[in-house]
C-alpha positions in Angstrom: 82.2 151.9 2.1 80.3 148.8 3.2 80.6 147.0 6.4 82.5 144.1 4.8 85.1 146.6 3.5 85.5 148.1 6.9 86.1 144.7 8.5 88.6 143.7 5.9 90.4 147.0 6.4 90.5 146.5 10.2 91.8 142.9 9.8 94.6 144.1 7.4 95.6 146.9 9.8 95.7 144.4 12.7 98.1 142.1 10.9 100.7 144.9 10.4 103.2 145.6 13.2 104.6 149.0 14.0 108.0 149.8 12.4 110.0 149.8 15.7 108.8 146.4 16.9 111.3 143.6 16.7 114.4 145.6 15.6 116.1 145.9 19.0 115.4 142.3 20.0 118.6 140.5 18.8 120.9 143.4 19.7 119.4 143.7 23.2 119.7 140.0 23.8 123.4 140.1 22.7 124.0 143.1 25.0 122.4 141.3 28.0 124.4 138.1 27.3 127.7 140.1 27.1 126.9 141.9 30.3 126.2 138.6 32.1 129.5 137.2 30.9 131.4 140.3 32.0 129.7 140.1 35.4 130.6 136.4 35.8 134.3 137.2 35.1 134.2 140.1 37.6 132.7 137.9 40.3 135.3 135.3 39.7 138.1 137.8 39.9 136.7 139.4 43.1 136.4 136.0 44.8 140.1 135.2 44.0 141.2 138.6 45.4 139.0 138.2 48.5 140.6 134.8 49.2 144.0 136.5 49.3 143.0 139.0 52.1 144.2 137.9 55.5 141.6 137.2 58.2 143.1 140.0 60.4 145.2 142.9 59.7 146.8 142.9 63.2 150.5 142.3 63.1 151.5 138.8 64.2 152.9 138.7 67.7 156.1 136.9 67.1 158.6 137.2 69.9 162.2 136.5 68.9 164.2 135.5 72.0 167.7 137.0 72.6 169.3 133.8 73.9 168.7 130.1 73.6 167.7 129.9 77.2 164.7 132.1 76.6 163.3 129.5 74.2 163.0 127.0 77.1 161.6 129.4 79.7 157.9 129.5 80.4 156.7 133.1 80.3 153.9 134.7 82.3 151.5 136.9 80.5 153.0 140.3 81.6 156.6 139.4 80.9 156.4 140.2 77.2 155.3 143.8 78.0 158.0 144.2 80.5 160.6 142.9 78.2 159.5 145.2 75.5 159.7 148.2 77.8 163.2 147.1 78.9 164.4 146.9 75.3 163.0 150.4 74.6 164.1 152.5 77.6 163.0 155.7 75.9 159.4 154.6 76.3 159.8 154.7 80.1 159.8 158.1 81.7 162.8 158.7 83.9 162.3 159.7 87.5 161.8 163.4 88.1 164.1 165.4 90.3 162.8 165.9 93.9 162.4 169.7 93.5 159.9 169.3 90.6 157.4 167.4 92.7 154.7 169.3 94.5 154.9 169.6 98.2 152.4 167.7 100.3 152.0 170.7 102.6 150.6 172.8 99.8 147.6 170.5 99.4 146.0 171.4 102.6 
């Protein structure tokens, strides 16, 4: 084999591509585009769901007055708690009988 034959053989081998080159290109591009479209729809759905979430999960403090006179009264900050305790008497511990209390003489 002469040098020119070797050069022509190397040039021909350089022009050929391996069998697996170029086969996955269009399919891979299609898959990436479909994934990007699905991601865009998921982001859009998530933002609409996040807009529906309230700013705070604390229950609103709405006080419904018992009478019309209470609508016009100005309330001090502690009155709401006292009214709630008055409406739920079981939340307040009843006074203990005198015999259940410890004696002051036993402390010394």
